[in-house]
C-alpha positions as CSV (number, residue, x, y, z in Angstrom):
1,X,88.8,82.2,88.9
2,X,88.8,85.0,86.4
3,X,86.8,85.0,83.2
4,X,86.1,87.2,80.1
5,X,82.5,88.1,79.3
6,X,81.8,89.5,75.9
7,X,78.5,91.2,74.9
8,X,77.7,91.9,71.3
9,X,74.4,92.9,69.6
10,X,72.1,95.7,68.5
11,X,72.3,98.6,70.9
12,X,69.3,99.3,73.1
13,X,68.6,100.7,76.6
14,X,69.3,98.5,79.6
15,X,72.1,96.2,78.4
16,X,74.6,97.2,81.0
17,X,71.9,97.1,83.7
18,X,70.8,93.6,82.8
19,X,74.3,92.2,82.6
20,X,75.5,93.8,85.8
21,X,72.3,92.7,87.6
22,X,73.0,89.1,86.7
23,X,76.6,89.4,87.8
24,X,75.5,90.9,91.1
25,X,73.0,88.0,91.6
26,X,75.9,85.6,91.5
27,X,78.3,87.8,93.5
28,X,80.7,88.2,90.6
29,X,83.0,91.2,90.7
30,X,83.7,93.3,87.6
31,X,87.5,93.9,87.4
32,X,87.5,95.8,84.1
33,X,84.8,96.9,81.6
34,X,85.2,98.3,78.1
35,X,82.4,99.1,75.8
36,X,81.8,100.9,72.6
37,X,79.1,101.5,70.0
38,X,80.0,100.5,66.4
39,X,77.3,101.9,64.2
40,X,74.3,100.5,65.9
41,X,76.1,97.6,67.5
42,X,76.9,97.4,71.3
43,X,80.2,95.7,72.0
44,X,81.5,95.1,75.5
45,X,84.3,93.1,77.1
46,X,84.2,92.5,80.8
47,X,87.0,91.0,82.9
48,X,85.2,89.4,85.8
49,X,86.3,87.5,89.0
50,X,84.2,84.5,90.0
51,X,86.3,83.8,93.1
52,X,83.5,84.9,95.5
53,X,80.7,83.6,93.3
54,X,77.9,81.8,95.1
55,X,77.5,79.3,92.3
56,X,79.6,77.2,89.8
57,X,81.0,78.4,86.6
58,X,78.7,76.1,84.7
59,X,75.5,77.5,86.4
60,X,76.7,81.0,85.9
61,X,77.3,80.2,82.2
62,X,73.8,78.7,81.9
63,X,72.3,81.9,83.4
64,X,74.3,84.0,80.9
65,X,73.0,81.9,78.1
66,X,69.5,82.4,79.3
67,X,70.0,86.1,79.5
68,X,71.5,86.2,76.1
69,X,68.3,84.7,74.6
70,X,66.1,87.0,76.7
71,X,67.7,90.3,75.6
72,X,68.6,89.1,72.1
73,X,72.4,89.7,72.3
74,X,75.4,87.4,72.1
75,X,76.8,86.9,75.6
76,X,79.8,84.6,76.1
77,X,81.6,83.7,79.3
78,X,85.1,82.2,78.9
79,X,87.6,81.1,81.4
80,X,90.4,83.7,81.3
81,X,93.1,81.1,80.7
82,X,91.2,79.6,77.8
83,X,90.5,83.1,76.4
84,X,94.2,83.9,76.6
85,X,95.3,80.7,74.9
86,X,92.7,81.2,72.1
87,X,93.9,84.7,71.5
88,X,97.4,83.5,70.8
89,X,96.2,81.2,67.9
């Protein structure tokens, strides 16, 4: 299953490290990664593949929510099909 992970918040060192470390922990492959800095805001969109993940989408999403609180950024994981449908609205 593919998903879209968005990361938004104040820029600071270690964001990419923390996010990629979590994805590695769950054996999630990054298919595409785009990031930019807008003023002092870090904005990233990752297309990820959970096909080989060692846990469920729900548990991965919970871990992402926990990391979001820990690093003070907005991280959201959405099923790619749902993301595509919402983008059309």
